[in-house]
Each structure stands twice: as C-alpha cells, then as structure tokens.
N, C-alpha and C positions, 0 to 999 in steps of 0.2 A: 425190732423191725419198725414198729410204729414210731418210736422216737426218731429213728434215722430218717424215716420218710418225712416227718414234720420238719426236721432240720434241713433236709435237701430242698423241701418246698420253700422254706424260709430263705435259704441261700439263693434260690432262683429268683425269688421276689426281690431280694436285696441287690442281686446283680442287675436285674432289670431297672431298679430304681437308680442305681449308680450310673448305668448307661444313659438313662433318661436325663439325669441331672447334668452329666457331662455334655450331652448333646445340646441341652438347653443353654449351658454356659457358652458352648461354641457358637451357637446361633446368636446369642447376645453379643459376643465378641465380634462376630462378622458384621452384625448390624451396626456396630459402632464405627466400622470402617467406611460405611456408606455415607457419603457426604450429603448433608442436607441441602436441598435446593435453595439457592439464594435469590434475592430480589434482582431481577434482570432489567429493571426499569431504566437504569443509567446506560444500558447498552442498546436501547431502542431508539426509535421504532424499528420495525423489521426492515431489513435491507431491501430497498426497491430494486426493480428489474433494471432500471437505468436512471440516469440523472439528467434527462432531457428537460429543457425549460418549457413550461406551459403544459396545458392539458392534452395537447395533440403532439404526437411524435413528429419530428422533422421529416422532410421528404427523403426518400431513398436517394435521390439525386444529390442532395446536400451531404448525406452521410458518405456516399461513395466518393464524392470529390474530396472530402476530408480525409478519407482513408488513403486515396492516391497521394495526396499532399503529405500525409504523415510518412509515407514510405519513399518520398521523392528526394533522391540525393542531389538533383540539379537545383534544389533550393540552397545548396551550399556552393561556395566559391570554387571548391575543388571538384565538385560533382561526385564526391565520395561519401558525404555525411548526410543522413536524414534524421528525422526525429527518432526513428526506430533504431538508429545506431547506438544511442545512449539509453533509450527507453525501449528495449527489445520486448515486443509484445509476446513473443513465444517463450520469454524467460522472465515472466512475471513483471515486465515493464522496467527492467534494470539491465545493466551490463556486468554487474558484480565486480566492477572496478572501484578502487578507492576514490579516484576522480576520473572522469571520462576523457579520453583523447579527442581533441577537436581539430580545427584547421591546422595543417602541418604538424599534427601530433602534439599541439600545445595542450596543456592541462590547466583547468581552473582550480580554485581552492576548495570547492565543495563537492560532495557526493551527489550523484544524480538519483533523486528519489523515484519511486515507482509512479507511473502514470495511471495505473489502475486505481480506481476510487479517488482520483485526485479532484474531480469536479466539485463535490459538495463541501470541500474544506474551506476554512475561513479565509484563506488566501493561498497564493502559489509562491513557489520558491521558499527556501529555508527562512529568508528574512521577510517574506510576505510582500515583496515589492510589486507583485501583480495580483489583482483582485480575482481574476477568473482564468479558466484554462484557455479561453479565447485570447485573452491578453498575453498570457504566458507563452503561448505557441509562437508568437511573433518575436519574442526576445532573442532566442538563440540564433535565429537566422542572420541577424545583423551584428551579432556579437563577434568581434574579431578573433576571439579565442575558440569559439565554438564552431559555427558554420561559416563565418567569415565573409558574408556577402557585403559589398561596399555600400549599397543603398537600396531603398525600396524600389527605385526606378529600375535598377538592374534586375531585381527579382521579377518585376512585372514584365521586363523585356524577355526574360527566359520563358515565362508562361505564355505570353502573347505570341511567341515564335512557334508554338505548337497548336494548330487548329483544334485538336481534340480537347485541349484544356480550355480553349476559348468557348467551345460548345458546352463543355461540362460546367463551366461557371454560369453560362446563360441558363442552363437547366436547373442549376442549384439556386440561382437568384433571378427568377423569371420576371420580377417586377422592376429590375434595374436595367437601364439602357447600356451601361458600361460596367458590367459586374466584376471584371478582372481588376480588383483593387487589393491593396495590401491588407486592409481591414478584413476583407472577405476571406482572405487566406486564413486568418486567425479564427474567424467564425466557422469556417468549414472544418478545420482541424479540431477545434474545440468541441464542435458538435459530435464529431466522430468519437472523441475521447469520453464524452458523456455516456457512451454506451459500454464503457469498459468496466464491467462488474463481474466479480468472481464469487458466486455463491459457495459457501463453505459448510462443513459439518456443524459449526456453531450456529448457523442460521436455522438448521433443522432443530437443534436443541432449543433455541430461542422460541421456535414455533411450537414446542411442546414434546418433541421426540426425545425422551430421556436416554434412549439407547445411542443417540448420536455422539455422545461423549462417554468415554470410559471413566472409571473411578479416579484414576490419576489425573485426568484432564479436569474433572470436577473439583478435585482438591486444588489444582492449580488455578482454576477459575476463582475459587473462594479466596485464595491468597492474593490473586490479582485484584479482585474487587476491594479488598481491604487495604492493599498497599500501593496500587498503581492507578486505580481508576479515577483518582482525583484529577489526573491530567489526561489519561488515555480512556476517555469515556465516549459515548455515542456508538452507533452501530459500525463506525469506522475504527473505533478504539484509538482515537486521536484526531489531529487535524482541526480541532475546534478552538484552539487557543495558542498563544505564545507563552512559552515557559522558560524560566531562567535555568540555565545549565549550571548545576552546583547549588541547588536551592538550600540544602542543609549542610553541605560540606563544600568548601571552595574547590572549584574545578581547576585542575592544574594548567590547562592550555587556554590562554586568554588572547591568542593572536587574532582570532576571528571574533568580532564583537557582535555579530548577528544583526538583529533588527535595529540596533543602535546606529548602524551604518546607513540605514534608510531614514530613520526619524530624527536622529541626533538627540533623542531624549535620554537622559541619564537612566531613567527607570527601565529602558529597553536594552541596556548593556548586558551582553551575554544571553539575551533572549532569542530563542529560535522557535519556529513553528513546531509544535509537538507532532512528531511523525505518526502517521497511522500505523497500525500493527497488522492490518490485513496482509496476508502472505509474507509476514515478516521472516518466517523460517527460510524463505527463498530469496530474500533481497539483501543478503550480506554484501559488503561490509556495512557497518552501522555508524550512526551519528552523522552530523553535518559534514565532517571531514573524512568520513570513511575510515576512521582510525582503529576501529574494533572489528576483528575478523570473525568472531564467533558470537552466536546468540547467547551462549552461556556467560561469556564475559560481559556482554551488554546488560544482561539481567542483573548480574552482580553489581556492576557499576551504578546502574540506575537506583538500585535499592540503597546502596551506600551513600551516594551523593545527593539523591533527591529525597529520600525518606529516612536516612540515618538508620537503616535496617541492615542487620547482618544476617543474611539468609543461610540456612544450612544447605548442604549439598542436596539433600532430598527435596527441600523446598524449591531450590533452583530447578531441579529436574521436573518437579510437578508443574511449575510455571511454564517451562519450555514445552511440556506435553500439552498444556492448554493452548499455548500460542500456535502449536501445530494444528490445532482445530480451526484456526483462522486461515489456513491455506485452502484456497478455493479452486474451483474448476475453471480453466481458461476457456473463453468463448471461441473455440477454434474456427468456426465458420466466419464469425464476425471479424476476426483478426487475420484471416488468410491473406497472403500477399496479393495485391491487385496487379493487373496488367497496366503498365504506365504508358502514356503516349510516347510515340517515337520522336526523337529529335529531328529537326529539319535543318536545312542549310542556313537558316537564320538563327538557330539556337546557339547562343554563346558557347564557346569552347571552355573546357575546364581551365581554371587559373590557379596555378600552384605557387604563386608569388606570396 
C-alpha cells in the first residue's frame, strides 16, 4: 500500500509537470505569432483633421460655395456632369469605372482617382500636370471629353445668371469687387476638397491603440513596411513622389507614357504619381488605366514588377488585411448634398452637341 501510494503521488506530480510543460510550450508558440511592433515613423506624422491652408480655417461661406460647385452639373455643357459624377463622395471619391464617362459618354484614357486625401499630395492628376487641388478642379470643366464647357466666359455666364450664386461668391470672397471669376471657382472647390479626410483604424493604431489592428493586419503591415513603403510612405501611404511603373520588371503596357507626356524628359517615361492607399479597398479598379479589377491582383503585380518579390498567398492576404485598415469613415455631414440655386430665364440651356 505504501509503495503504491508513493507511485500514485509520483504519477500525479509527473502529470502536472507534463501539463505545465505543454502549456508553457503552447504559450511560447502563441507568443511567436504575435507580430512585434514596427517603427511607424515613415507613416507619420498623424493624419490631420483637414488639409486647409494656413493656421485659420476658411470661412463657412467659402466651404459651402465650394461644396455647391462640386455638386453643380450646370458647370458642364450638358448640365449632366459634376465633379461628383466621377468622384462620388458617397463612394469614397470614385465611380468604380475603369475610365469615367464624360460629355456625350466619351471616355478618357485614365482612371479617376479618389478626391479624398488628394490635397496634400505632391501634385494632382496621374502625370502631375496640376500642382494643387484648386488648379486641378478647373481642368475637367473645359476638357472636351470630360465636362465639355467651351470657355471660361461660358462658365461665368452660367453662374452669373443665378443671383444666389452671385451672392454666394460675394460672401465667400468679401474683399473682391467682382468675385465671380474662373479662378475663384477653383479656389472654392479646392477649399472644400481640403476637408475631405477619412480617419481609419490605422490612425488609432498609429496613436498607440494596439487593439485597432488584428494580428493578421499587423503581419500585413510588417510585410508592407519592408516591401512597399519605399514608394507608399507618409500618412497617406503614397502621393509623395512619381514612380516608374515596372521598376524591377518591364511593364507590358507602354501606351501611356505618364509624366513624360508633360515634361518630355526621358527619365519621366512611364512615371506616374504613386497613388495613395487610403481607402484603397473601396476604390477599384486599379492603376492609371483601371486595368486591374481586384486588390489581390494589384498587390501581386506591384510586388512582382516593382520589387521583384513573389508573394505567397498568405502574404498577399495579410497585406490586403492591412490595407483594409486604411478604409476610413466618410464625413457624412460634410459631404451631404447641398441645395443648389435655381436656374433662371437667363441660365443657358443644356447643350448636347
């Protein structure tokens, strides 16, 4: 009896030790799956609440005028197309079209990028031909393929025909005697666009909230930081430089020469503004020509052609999980559709020619 008791006691102790060792091993294995926090410096500073110029916010009158003009289809020849037609603010600033339909359903050769977070970028348009959102806002209005208006004078005729717009311009530009100008259209729309910011889970993580990203997203962030951040850096994850498409492997489609068509410099051949990745999961299709339908394919192509990296399927999914953490919250009150001034007998009629 004594011998059996000692043996049972020993067996119990041995079982406890085995369980303890197994539990410790499991704990170590789990801890190895937790992704170590990486240096986030290259993705800073913290995303600001807006991109307004100067220390003081612009007047409410200027922002409201810009908002009206952004949604105003009478700035187009057909009275059917507004800025919001191609850059739908309720749809993360895009229309999800390969290329956008313009005047008489014509289509250009490039994809319409999101207008959210556009203001702080190095330049506007894929080829950087406009420096600011204020300048960019004026381009499509007179483009015969996009909004199709024949001249600045015609645009001003439309606005001056509506007393409510004349009053709105005077309130927005109180120091000017004749504020209804083509330049001021761009200033107003651009000012409104500078308030288009979408705070995302990543911003909480950047501020120190470890729970804002799950473990898969953290793994994706680590991969992204090592393979993608050389071009997609800053708190916008892009928009800071022009990059050659096919940096490590020759890009198959060379029809669009990108920034070269603006500068005519050989070193700019096939260079495009590096797109921001804020809300990228919502802004398909991808690339300057809208040629790629899915984020999965876009990630694989960028890894292959820009970094000569062959990603595993699990690595692709981890990166996509991280990119989903960049999907932000739409500013619903800020982007709500405004009431537009009523046309008058003097307002030019739609022209479908």
